[in-house]
C-alpha positions in Angstrom: -5.1 -17.0 -5.7 -5.9 -17.4 -2.0 -2.3 -16.5 -1.1 -2.6 -13.3 -3.1 -5.8 -12.4 -1.3 -4.2 -13.0 2.1 -1.1 -11.0 1.2 -3.3 -8.2 -0.2 -5.4 -8.1 2.9 -2.4 -8.1 5.2 -0.8 -5.3 3.2 -4.0 -3.3 3.4 -4.2 -3.9 7.1 -0.6 -2.6 7.5 -1.5 0.4 5.4 -4.5 1.3 7.6 -2.5 0.7 10.8 0.3 3.0 9.6 -2.2 5.7 8.5 -3.8 5.9 11.9 -0.7 5.5 14.1 2.1 7.5 12.2 1.7 11.2 11.5 4.4 11.0 8.9 2.6 8.4 6.9 -0.6 10.4 7.2 1.2 13.5 5.9 2.5 11.4 3.0 -1.0 10.4 2.1 -2.1 14.0 2.1 0.9 15.0 -0.1 0.0 12.2 -2.6 -3.6 13.3 -2.5 -2.6 16.9 -3.3 -1.5 15.8 -6.8 -5.1 15.0 -7.9 -7.7 17.7 -7.0 -7.9 21.0 -9.0 -8.5 23.3 -6.1 -6.7 23.5 -2.7 -9.4 24.6 -0.3 -10.3 23.6 3.3 -13.3 21.8 1.9 -11.0 19.5 -0.1 -9.3 18.0 2.9 -11.6 14.9 2.7 -11.0 14.5 -1.0 -7.2 15.0 -0.6 -7.0 12.6 2.3 -9.2 10.0 0.7 -7.4 10.1 -2.6 -4.0 9.9 -1.0 -5.2 7.0 1.2 -6.6 5.1 -1.8 -3.5 5.6 -4.0 -1.2 4.5 -1.2 -3.4 1.5 -0.4 -3.2 0.4 -4.0 0.5 0.9 -4.1 1.0 -1.1 -0.8 -1.2 -4.0 -1.9 0.6 -4.2 -5.3 4.0 -4.0 -3.6 3.0 -6.7 -1.1 1.8 -9.1 -3.8 5.0 -8.5 -5.9 7.2 -9.0 -2.8 5.4 -12.3 -2.0 5.8 -13.6 -5.5 9.5 -12.6 -5.5 10.0 -14.3 -2.1 8.2 -17.4 -3.2 10.2 -17.6 -6.5 13.5 -17.1 -4.6 12.5 -19.7 -2.0 11.5 -22.2 -4.7 14.8 -21.7 -6.6 16.8 -22.1 -3.4 15.1 -25.3 -2.5 15.6 -26.7 -6.0 19.3 -25.8 -5.9 19.8 -27.6 -2.6 18.3 -30.8 -3.9 
């Protein structure tokens, strides 16, 4: 459980870092966020950005946890095969 929390936290940290440093990633967050609100107005920029940020954060954390489990399973199977 602790390993999942560490991987989730690291994934979330990478997500935040990418959001603030890369304009393309920020644009992706806004494009994802545009799928959810009903209106497209200047006042919705915060909602669109926040929604896209949250959706991408959840996706990044889930992908990080799944990657960690896959890597651990492959590493475990490789070590058993060598013995």
